[in-house]
LUMFI-137571 format. One line per 3 residues: number of its first residue (from 1); for each residue y, z, x of N, C-alpha, C, O. Coordinates in Angstrom, 1 decimal. Example, Ala and Ser with C-alpha at 12.3 -4.5 7.8 and 13.67 -1.06 7.14 Angstrom:
1) -5.7:7.8:13.2:-4.5:7.8:12.3:-3.3:7.8:13.2:-3.3:8.5:14.2 | -2.2:7.1:12.8:-1.1:7.1:13.7:0.0:7.9:12.9:1.1:8.0:13.4 $
This chain:
1) 101.0:73.0:123.4:100.3:74.7:123.9:101.4:74.7:124.9:102.0:75.7:125.2 | 101.9:73.4:125.4:102.9:73.3:126.3:104.6:73.9:126.4:105.3:74.2:127.4 | 104.7:73.9:124.8:105.6:74.2:124.4:106.7:76.0:124.1:107.9:76.2:124.0 $
4) 105.6:76.6:124.2:105.5:78.0:124.0:105.1:78.7:125.2:104.5:78.1:126.1 | 105.7:80.2:125.4:104.9:81.1:126.2:103.7:81.3:126.2:103.0:81.4:127.2 | 103.3:81.4:125.1:102.1:81.9:124.8:101.1:80.7:125.1:100.2:80.9:126.0 $
7) 101.2:79.8:124.5:100.4:78.4:125.0:100.4:78.1:126.6:99.5:77.4:127.0 | 101.5:78.6:127.7:101.4:78.5:129.1:100.4:79.5:129.6:99.7:79.2:130.5 | 100.4:80.9:128.8:99.3:81.8:129.5:97.8:81.6:129.1:96.8:81.9:129.5 $
10) 98.2:80.9:128.0:96.6:80.8:127.2:96.0:79.5:128.5:94.9:79.6:129.0 | 96.7:78.7:128.8:96.2:77.3:129.4:95.9:77.8:130.9:95.1:77.1:131.6 | 96.4:79.0:131.4:95.5:79.5:132.6:94.1:79.9:132.4:93.5:80.1:133.4 $
13) 93.7:79.9:131.5:92.2:79.9:131.3:91.5:78.6:130.9:90.5:78.6:130.3 | 92.0:77.7:131.1:91.5:76.2:131.3:90.8:75.9:132.4:91.2:76.3:133.5 | 89.9:75.2:132.3:89.6:74.7:133.2:90.1:73.2:133.8:90.2:72.2:133.1 $
16) 90.3:73.0:135.3:91.1:72.0:135.8:91.0:70.5:134.8:92.0:69.9:134.5 | 89.4:70.3:134.3:89.3:69.1:133.9:90.0:69.3:132.2:90.5:68.2:131.8 | 90.0:70.1:131.5:90.7:70.4:130.2:92.4:70.5:130.3:93.2:70.1:129.4 $
19) 92.8:70.9:131.3:94.1:70.4:132.1:94.8:69.0:132.0:95.8:68.5:131.7 | 93.0:68.3:132.7:93.9:67.4:132.9:93.5:66.7:132.0:94.1:65.6:132.1 | 92.7:66.7:130.9:92.6:65.7:129.7:94.2:65.9:128.5:94.9:65.1:127.8 $
22) 94.2:67.4:128.7:95.9:68.4:127.6:96.4:67.1:128.1:96.6:66.2:127.4 | 96.7:67.2:129.1:98.3:66.8:129.7:98.3:64.8:130.1:99.2:63.9:130.5 | 97.0:64.8:129.7:96.8:62.9:129.6:97.1:62.5:128.4:97.0:61.3:128.1 $
25) 97.4:63.4:127.7:97.4:63.0:126.1:98.7:62.7:125.4:99.1:61.5:125.4 | 99.2:63.3:124.9:100.4:62.8:124.1:101.1:64.2:124.0:100.8:65.1:123.3 | 101.9:64.0:124.9:102.9:65.5:125.1:104.1:65.7:123.9:105.0:64.9:123.9 $
28) 104.1:66.7:122.9:104.9:66.7:121.9:106.1:67.0:123.2:106.0:67.4:124.4 | 107.6:66.7:122.2:108.6:67.0:122.6:109.6:67.7:121.5:110.6:67.0:121.3 | 109.4:68.7:120.9:110.0:69.4:119.7:111.4:69.7:119.7:112.0:69.9:118.6 $
31) 112.1:69.6:121.3:113.6:69.7:121.5:113.9:69.1:122.5:112.9:68.5:123.0 | 115.0:68.8:123.1:115.3:68.1:124.1:115.3:68.9:125.3:115.8:68.3:126.3 | 114.6:70.2:125.5:114.5:71.1:126.6:112.8:71.4:127.0:112.2:72.0:127.9 $
34) 112.2:70.4:125.8:110.5:70.7:126.3:110.6:69.8:127.5:111.3:68.8:127.7 | 109.5:70.4:128.3:109.3:69.9:129.4:107.9:68.6:128.8:107.1:69.1:128.0 | 107.8:67.7:129.1:106.7:67.0:128.7:106.2:66.0:130.2:105.7:64.9:130.2 $
37) 106.8:66.9:131.5:106.2:65.9:132.2:104.8:66.6:132.8:104.5:67.8:133.1 | 104.1:65.5:132.9:102.7:66.6:133.3:102.6:67.4:134.8:102.3:68.5:135.3 | 102.8:66.7:135.1:103.0:67.8:137.2:104.2:69.1:136.9:104.2:70.0:137.6 $
40) 104.8:68.9:136.2:106.1:69.7:135.9:105.1:71.1:134.6:105.4:72.3:134.6 | 104.1:70.5:133.9:103.9:71.8:132.9:102.6:72.2:134.0:102.5:73.4:134.1 | 101.8:71.4:134.6:100.4:72.0:135.8:101.6:73.0:136.0:101.6:74.0:135.3 $
43) 102.4:72.8:136.7:103.4:73.9:137.8:103.4:74.9:136.9:102.8:75.9:137.3 | 104.0:74.9:135.7:104.4:76.1:135.1:103.3:77.2:134.8:103.3:78.4:134.9 | 101.9:76.1:134.1:100.9:77.0:134.3:100.3:77.9:135.5:100.0:79.0:135.3 $
46) 100.2:77.4:136.6:99.7:77.7:138.0:101.2:79.1:138.0:101.4:80.2:138.4 | 101.8:78.4:137.6:103.3:79.6:138.1:102.9:80.8:137.4:102.7:81.9:138.0 | 102.5:80.8:135.6:102.0:81.6:134.6:100.8:82.5:135.6:100.9:83.5:136.4 $
49) 100.1:81.8:135.4:98.8:82.7:136.6:99.7:83.4:137.7:99.9:84.6:137.8 | 100.0:82.7:138.3:100.2:83.4:139.4:101.1:85.0:139.1:100.7:86.1:139.4 | 102.2:84.4:138.3:103.1:86.0:138.0:102.3:86.7:136.8:102.7:87.9:136.7 $
52) 101.5:86.4:136.1:100.9:87.1:135.1:101.2:87.3:133.5:100.7:87.9:132.5 | 102.5:86.3:133.8:103.3:86.1:132.4:104.3:84.5:132.5:104.5:83.9:133.6 | 104.8:84.0:131.3:105.1:82.8:131.0:106.5:82.7:130.4:106.2:82.5:129.2 $
55) 107.6:82.6:130.5:108.9:82.1:129.8:108.8:81.0:129.2:107.9:80.2:129.5 | 109.6:80.7:128.2:109.8:79.5:127.2:111.0:79.1:126.4:111.1:79.2:125.2 | 112.0:78.6:127.3:113.3:78.8:126.7:113.7:77.4:125.8:113.5:76.3:126.3 $
58) 114.1:77.6:124.4:114.5:76.4:123.5:113.2:75.5:123.8:113.4:74.4:123.3 | 112.2:75.6:124.3:111.1:74.7:124.1:110.5:74.9:122.8:110.8:73.9:122.2 | 110.1:75.4:122.3:109.6:75.2:120.7:110.7:74.9:119.5:111.0:74.3:118.5 $
61) 111.2:75.8:120.4:112.9:75.9:119.0:114.0:75.7:119.8:113.7:75.9:121.0 | 115.4:75.4:119.5:116.6:76.0:120.0:116.6:77.0:119.9:115.7:77.6:119.3 | 117.6:77.8:120.5:118.2:78.7:120.5:117.3:80.0:120.7:117.8:81.1:120.6 $
64) 115.8:79.7:121.0:114.9:80.9:121.0:114.3:81.0:122.2:114.0:79.9:122.8 | 114.0:81.9:122.6:113.2:82.4:123.8:111.8:82.9:124.0:111.6:83.9:123.3 | 110.8:82.7:124.6:109.6:83.3:123.9:109.0:84.3:125.8:109.3:83.9:126.9 $
67) 108.4:85.2:125.4:107.9:85.5:127.1:106.5:86.2:126.2:106.5:86.8:125.1 | 105.6:85.7:127.2:104.1:86.0:127.0:103.5:86.7:128.0:104.0:86.9:129.1 | 102.2:87.1:127.6:101.7:87.7:128.8:100.0:87.3:128.4:99.8:87.2:127.1 $
70) 99.0:87.2:129.0:97.6:87.1:128.8:96.6:88.2:128.3:96.9:89.0:129.2 | 95.7:88.6:127.7:94.8:89.7:127.4:93.8:89.2:127.5:93.3:88.4:126.7 | 93.2:89.9:128.6:92.0:89.6:129.2:90.7:90.7:128.6:90.8:91.9:128.2 $
73) 89.4:89.9:128.5:88.1:91.0:128.2:88.5:91.2:129.5:89.5:91.1:130.2 | 86.8:92.0:129.4:86.5:92.9:130.9:86.1:92.5:132.1:86.2:93.0:133.2 | 85.6:91.2:131.2:84.8:90.4:132.6:86.7:89.4:133.2:86.6:88.5:134.0 $
76) 87.8:89.8:132.7:88.8:89.2:133.3:89.3:87.5:132.9:90.3:86.8:133.2 | 88.1:87.6:132.0:88.5:86.2:130.9:89.6:86.3:130.1:89.9:87.2:129.3 | 90.5:85.0:130.2:91.7:85.3:129.0:91.0:85.5:127.5:90.0:84.8:127.3 $
79) 91.6:86.4:126.4:90.8:85.7:125.3:92.0:85.8:124.0:91.9:85.9:122.8 | 93.6:85.8:125.0:94.3:86.2:123.8:95.6:86.2:124.8:95.5:86.2:126.0 | 96.8:86.3:124.0:97.7:86.0:124.7:98.8:87.0:123.5:98.6:87.0:122.3 $
82) 99.9:87.7:124.3:101.2:89.2:123.2:102.5:88.5:124.0:102.7:88.5:125.2 | 103.2:87.9:123.0:104.3:87.5:123.2:105.2:88.3:122.1:105.0:88.7:121.0 | 106.5:88.5:123.2:107.7:88.4:122.4:108.9:87.3:122.2:109.1:86.5:123.1 $
85) 109.6:87.2:121.0:110.3:86.1:120.5:111.3:86.5:119.9:111.3:87.3:118.9 | 112.2:85.9:120.5:113.7:86.1:119.6:115.0:85.2:120.0:114.7:84.3:120.7 | 115.9:85.3:119.7:117.4:84.6:120.1:117.7:84.6:121.2:117.9:85.7:121.6 $
88) 117.9:83.4:122.2:118.5:83.4:123.1:119.3:84.6:123.6:119.0:85.3:124.5 | 120.4:84.8:122.6:121.3:86.0:122.8:120.8:87.0:123.1:121.4:87.7:123.9 | 119.4:87.5:122.8:118.7:89.1:122.7:117.8:89.0:123.9:117.7:90.0:124.6 $
91) 117.0:87.9:124.0:116.3:87.7:124.8:115.9:86.5:126.0:115.3:85.6:125.4 | 116.0:86.3:126.9:115.6:85.3:128.1:115.8:86.0:129.5:116.3:87.1:129.8 | 114.9:84.8:130.3:114.3:85.3:131.7:115.5:86.0:132.4:115.1:86.4:133.4 $
94) 117.0:86.3:132.1:117.9:86.9:133.2:117.3:88.5:133.0:117.7:89.4:133.7 | 116.2:88.6:132.1:115.9:89.8:131.7:114.7:89.9:132.6:113.6:90.2:132.1 | 114.8:89.6:133.9:113.9:89.7:135.0:112.6:90.9:135.1:111.7:90.6:135.8 $
97) 112.7:92.2:134.5:111.8:93.0:134.7:110.9:93.0:133.2:109.9:93.7:133.0 | 111.5:92.1:132.3:110.6:92.0:131.1:108.8:91.3:131.3:107.8:91.7:130.8 | 109.0:90.5:132.0:107.9:90.0:132.4:106.8:90.8:133.3:105.7:91.1:132.8 $
100) 107.1:91.2:134.5:106.6:91.8:134.7:106.0:93.4:134.2:104.8:93.7:134.4 | 106.7:94.2:133.6:106.4:95.1:132.7:105.8:95.0:131.6:105.2:96.0:131.0 | 105.8:93.5:131.1:104.6:93.2:129.5:103.5:93.1:130.4:102.6:93.9:130.4 $
103) 103.5:92.0:131.2:102.2:92.1:132.1:101.4:93.5:132.5:100.2:93.6:132.2 | 102.0:94.2:132.9:101.3:95.6:132.8:100.7:96.5:131.9:100.0:97.5:132.1 | 101.2:96.1:130.7:101.0:96.6:130.0:99.4:95.8:129.2:98.2:96.1:128.9 $
106) 100.3:94.6:129.2:98.5:93.9:129.0:97.5:94.4:129.7:96.3:94.5:129.5 | 98.0:94.6:130.5:96.6:95.2:131.8:96.0:96.4:131.7:94.8:96.7:131.9 | 97.0:97.2:131.2:96.5:98.5:130.6:95.7:98.5:129.5:94.6:99.1:129.6 $
109) 96.1:97.9:128.3:95.7:97.5:127.3:93.6:97.1:127.7:92.6:97.7:127.4 | 93.9:96.1:128.3:92.5:95.6:129.1:91.5:96.7:129.2:90.4:96.8:128.7 | 92.3:97.6:130.3:91.4:98.4:130.9:90.4:99.5:129.8:89.3:100.1:129.8 $
112) 91.6:99.5:128.7:91.3:100.7:127.9:90.6:100.1:127.3:90.1:100.7:126.3 | 90.1:98.6:127.4:89.0:98.2:126.1:87.2:98.9:126.5:86.1:98.7:125.9 | 87.4:99.6:127.5:85.5:100.4:127.6:85.1:99.5:128.3:85.7:98.4:128.7 $
115) 83.6:100.2:128.4:82.7:99.3:129.1:82.1:98.2:128.9:81.3:97.8:129.7 $
């Protein structure tokens, strides 16, 4: 979960106890770029929650980048994630407007779910 942008935004919905349990387990490191420090992962989840999106750069697969946003139900509960993934030369956090733009689209999708 901690290696992908989608995983990070899904983790924003976890209770503190569930996050603690996950972080106490064996944290995989599929690439040298993967963050395995529990405090750093907790910070990234908090930031994803605050920003409404998360980036992952070469953490699941080398030379790839991901951006994801949570999809909420009508009650505001995170039920899914939508993400963009691609090679680093086409997608990167330097494209600062993509995160907020994708988060806005996800919010519009959530509002359109009806009563």
